[in-house]
A tleap script that builds the chain and sets N, CA, C and O, in Angstrom:
source leaprc.protein.ff14SB
mol = sequence {
  NMET SER ASP ASN ALA ASP GLY GLY ASP PRO
  VAL CYS TRP LEU VAL GLY LEU CYS PRO GLU
  CYS GLY ALA MET PRO ALA GLY ASP PRO ALA
  GLY ASP THR CYS CYS TRP ARG CYS GLY ALA
  ASP LEU HIE PRO ARG ASP ARG ASP CVAL
}
set mol.1.N position { 0.848 -1.172 0.000 }
set mol.1.CA position { 0.000 0.000 0.000 }
set mol.1.C position { 0.890 1.231 0.000 }
set mol.1.O position { 1.883 1.282 0.727 }
set mol.2.N position { 0.545 2.214 -0.804 }
set mol.2.CA position { 1.375 3.415 -0.900 }
set mol.2.C position { 0.946 4.443 0.137 }
set mol.2.O position { -0.135 4.361 0.721 }
set mol.3.N position { 1.821 5.402 0.343 }
set mol.3.CA position { 1.511 6.479 1.287 }
set mol.3.C position { 0.542 7.487 0.687 }
set mol.3.O position { -0.048 8.281 1.420 }
set mol.4.N position { 0.367 7.472 -0.613 }
set mol.4.CA position { -0.524 8.413 -1.302 }
set mol.4.C position { -1.855 7.745 -1.595 }
set mol.4.O position { -2.180 7.482 -2.753 }
set mol.5.N position { -2.608 7.476 -0.577 }
set mol.5.CA position { -3.895 6.808 -0.737 }
set mol.5.C position { -4.912 7.776 -1.338 }
set mol.5.O position { -5.056 8.908 -0.877 }
set mol.6.N position { -5.615 7.314 -2.375 }
set mol.6.CA position { -6.688 8.114 -2.944 }
set mol.6.C position { -7.854 8.092 -1.973 }
set mol.6.O position { -8.104 7.093 -1.299 }
set mol.7.N position { -8.540 9.174 -1.917 }
set mol.7.CA position { -9.677 9.240 -1.008 }
set mol.7.C position { -10.611 10.347 -1.418 }
set mol.7.O position { -10.411 11.000 -2.442 }
set mol.8.N position { -11.595 10.548 -0.645 }
set mol.8.CA position { -12.581 11.583 -0.922 }
set mol.8.C position { -13.294 11.936 0.364 }
set mol.8.O position { -12.837 11.629 1.465 }
set mol.9.N position { -14.407 12.578 0.192 }
set mol.9.CA position { -15.205 12.967 1.351 }
set mol.9.C position { -15.858 11.735 1.963 }
set mol.9.O position { -16.238 10.813 1.242 }
set mol.10.N position { -15.991 11.712 3.279 }
set mol.10.CA position { -16.690 10.592 3.911 }
set mol.10.C position { -18.163 10.582 3.503 }
set mol.10.O position { -18.750 11.643 3.287 }
set mol.11.N position { -18.748 9.430 3.398 }
set mol.11.CA position { -20.134 9.332 2.954 }
set mol.11.C position { -21.134 9.403 4.098 }
set mol.11.O position { -22.337 9.305 3.858 }
set mol.12.N position { -20.685 9.569 5.311 }
set mol.12.CA position { -21.603 9.586 6.445 }
set mol.12.C position { -22.578 10.754 6.390 }
set mol.12.O position { -23.637 10.691 7.015 }
set mol.13.N position { -22.255 11.813 5.665 }
set mol.13.CA position { -23.155 12.963 5.566 }
set mol.13.C position { -24.225 12.763 4.510 }
set mol.13.O position { -25.148 13.573 4.426 }
set mol.14.N position { -24.138 11.715 3.702 }
set mol.14.CA position { -25.111 11.502 2.633 }
set mol.14.C position { -26.539 11.327 3.137 }
set mol.14.O position { -27.484 11.728 2.458 }
set mol.15.N position { -26.707 10.736 4.310 }
set mol.15.CA position { -28.060 10.528 4.836 }
set mol.15.C position { -28.740 11.840 5.206 }
set mol.15.O position { -29.961 11.878 5.355 }
set mol.16.N position { -27.974 12.910 5.356 }
set mol.16.CA position { -28.549 14.201 5.697 }
set mol.16.C position { -28.974 15.028 4.507 }
set mol.16.O position { -29.581 16.083 4.685 }
set mol.17.N position { -28.672 14.580 3.286 }
set mol.17.CA position { -29.045 15.329 2.094 }
set mol.17.C position { -30.543 15.268 1.854 }
set mol.17.O position { -31.215 14.320 2.259 }
set mol.18.N position { -31.053 16.292 1.191 }
set mol.18.CA position { -32.466 16.307 0.830 }
set mol.18.C position { -32.752 15.159 -0.128 }
set mol.18.O position { -32.027 14.987 -1.109 }
set mol.19.N position { -33.796 14.365 0.132 }
set mol.19.CA position { -34.112 13.236 -0.739 }
set mol.19.C position { -34.636 13.671 -2.111 }
set mol.19.O position { -34.612 12.882 -3.056 }
set mol.20.N position { -35.104 14.903 -2.228 }
set mol.20.CA position { -35.667 15.381 -3.495 }
set mol.20.C position { -34.646 16.075 -4.387 }
set mol.20.O position { -34.548 15.771 -5.576 }
set mol.21.N position { -33.873 17.019 -3.807 }
set mol.21.CA position { -32.978 17.830 -4.640 }
set mol.21.C position { -31.501 17.647 -4.307 }
set mol.21.O position { -30.641 18.141 -5.037 }
set mol.22.N position { -31.190 16.939 -3.207 }
set mol.22.CA position { -29.799 16.665 -2.864 }
set mol.22.C position { -29.076 17.794 -2.155 }
set mol.22.O position { -27.856 17.739 -2.001 }
set mol.23.N position { -29.795 18.811 -1.722 }
set mol.23.CA position { -29.174 19.950 -1.041 }
set mol.23.C position { -28.644 19.551 0.333 }
set mol.23.O position { -29.231 18.716 1.021 }
set mol.24.N position { -27.528 20.162 0.720 }
set mol.24.CA position { -27.005 20.000 2.078 }
set mol.24.C position { -27.867 20.840 3.015 }
set mol.24.O position { -28.312 21.919 2.624 }
set mol.25.N position { -28.115 20.381 4.232 }
set mol.25.CA position { -28.901 21.165 5.182 }
set mol.25.C position { -28.230 22.502 5.481 }
set mol.25.O position { -27.005 22.583 5.578 }
set mol.26.N position { -29.031 23.537 5.623 }
set mol.26.CA position { -28.507 24.871 5.909 }
set mol.26.C position { -28.229 25.046 7.397 }
set mol.26.O position { -27.334 25.800 7.780 }
set mol.27.N position { -28.987 24.356 8.227 }
set mol.27.CA position { -28.830 24.479 9.669 }
set mol.27.C position { -28.464 23.152 10.287 }
set mol.27.O position { -27.627 22.417 9.763 }
set mol.28.N position { -29.096 22.850 11.406 }
set mol.28.CA position { -28.876 21.581 12.103 }
set mol.28.C position { -29.635 20.478 11.374 }
set mol.28.O position { -30.866 20.507 11.357 }
set mol.29.N position { -28.949 19.504 10.772 }
set mol.29.CA position { -29.645 18.464 10.030 }
set mol.29.C position { -30.629 17.667 10.875 }
set mol.29.O position { -31.626 17.169 10.353 }
set mol.30.N position { -30.370 17.542 12.149 }
set mol.30.CA position { -31.284 16.802 13.021 }
set mol.30.C position { -32.516 17.634 13.371 }
set mol.30.O position { -33.560 17.078 13.712 }
set mol.31.N position { -32.404 18.956 13.289 }
set mol.31.CA position { -33.509 19.820 13.671 }
set mol.31.C position { -34.323 20.338 12.506 }
set mol.31.O position { -35.476 20.729 12.685 }
set mol.32.N position { -33.747 20.349 11.313 }
set mol.32.CA position { -34.481 20.824 10.144 }
set mol.32.C position { -35.575 19.830 9.779 }
set mol.32.O position { -35.342 18.621 9.774 }
set mol.33.N position { -36.765 20.334 9.474 }
set mol.33.CA position { -37.867 19.454 9.091 }
set mol.33.C position { -38.156 19.519 7.600 }
set mol.33.O position { -38.772 18.608 7.047 }
set mol.34.N position { -37.715 20.590 6.942 }
set mol.34.CA position { -37.913 20.690 5.504 }
set mol.34.C position { -36.679 21.293 4.853 }
set mol.34.O position { -35.901 22.000 5.494 }
set mol.35.N position { -36.517 21.006 3.584 }
set mol.35.CA position { -35.365 21.463 2.815 }
set mol.35.C position { -35.451 22.965 2.583 }
set mol.35.O position { -36.516 23.487 2.254 }
set mol.36.N position { -34.340 23.652 2.752 }
set mol.36.CA position { -34.288 25.093 2.527 }
set mol.36.C position { -34.434 25.423 1.041 }
set mol.36.O position { -34.869 26.520 0.692 }
set mol.37.N position { -34.076 24.487 0.172 }
set mol.37.CA position { -34.100 24.768 -1.262 }
set mol.37.C position { -35.447 24.440 -1.906 }
set mol.37.O position { -36.011 25.275 -2.614 }
set mol.38.N position { -35.969 23.237 -1.669 }
set mol.38.CA position { -37.185 22.820 -2.382 }
set mol.38.C position { -38.394 22.618 -1.470 }
set mol.38.O position { -39.513 22.465 -1.960 }
set mol.39.N position { -38.182 22.616 -0.139 }
set mol.39.CA position { -39.295 22.473 0.793 }
set mol.39.C position { -39.694 21.041 1.094 }
set mol.39.O position { -40.671 20.817 1.809 }
set mol.40.N position { -38.969 20.069 0.572 }
set mol.40.CA position { -39.303 18.660 0.809 }
set mol.40.C position { -39.130 18.291 2.280 }
set mol.40.O position { -38.287 18.852 2.981 }
set mol.41.N position { -39.941 17.339 2.731 }
set mol.41.CA position { -39.844 16.810 4.090 }
set mol.41.C position { -38.532 16.046 4.221 }
set mol.41.O position { -38.261 15.146 3.427 }
set mol.42.N position { -37.716 16.393 5.212 }
set mol.42.CA position { -36.411 15.767 5.359 }
set mol.42.C position { -36.434 14.473 6.155 }
set mol.42.O position { -35.463 13.718 6.112 }
set mol.43.N position { -37.507 14.193 6.878 }
set mol.43.CA position { -37.560 12.999 7.722 }
set mol.43.C position { -38.840 12.206 7.492 }
set mol.43.O position { -39.538 11.883 8.454 }
set mol.44.N position { -39.169 11.880 6.232 }
set mol.44.CA position { -40.443 11.162 6.014 }
set mol.44.C position { -40.456 9.764 6.602 }
set mol.44.O position { -41.528 9.265 6.945 }
set mol.45.N position { -39.303 9.108 6.734 }
set mol.45.CA position { -39.275 7.749 7.256 }
set mol.45.C position { -39.400 7.697 8.778 }
set mol.45.O position { -39.580 6.619 9.345 }
set mol.46.N position { -39.305 8.868 9.455 }
set mol.46.CA position { -39.411 8.903 10.905 }
set mol.46.C position { -40.856 9.014 11.382 }
set mol.46.O position { -41.112 8.947 12.584 }
set mol.47.N position { -41.799 9.181 10.465 }
set mol.47.CA position { -43.191 9.342 10.850 }
set mol.47.C position { -43.829 8.013 11.208 }
set mol.47.O position { -43.470 6.969 10.663 }
set mol.48.N position { -44.781 8.066 12.133 }
set mol.48.CA position { -45.595 6.885 12.448 }
set mol.48.C position { -46.658 6.774 11.358 }
set mol.48.O position { -47.321 7.756 11.027 }
set mol.49.N position { -46.812 5.600 10.818 }
set mol.49.CA position { -47.793 5.415 9.737 }
set mol.49.C position { -49.001 4.682 10.272 }
set mol.49.O position { -49.946 4.423 9.527 }
savepdb mol mol.pdb
quit
């Protein structure tokens, strides 16, 4: 293995992206309920059905 390992951004932040438009949250991702860009619900899977 070389010392010059290719890499990129960690993918752990991907779950916080808007499911509709892919925007990064403008504020606290855990506290935002809708996307600042398109208005989509950011936590639809957390609802009781």
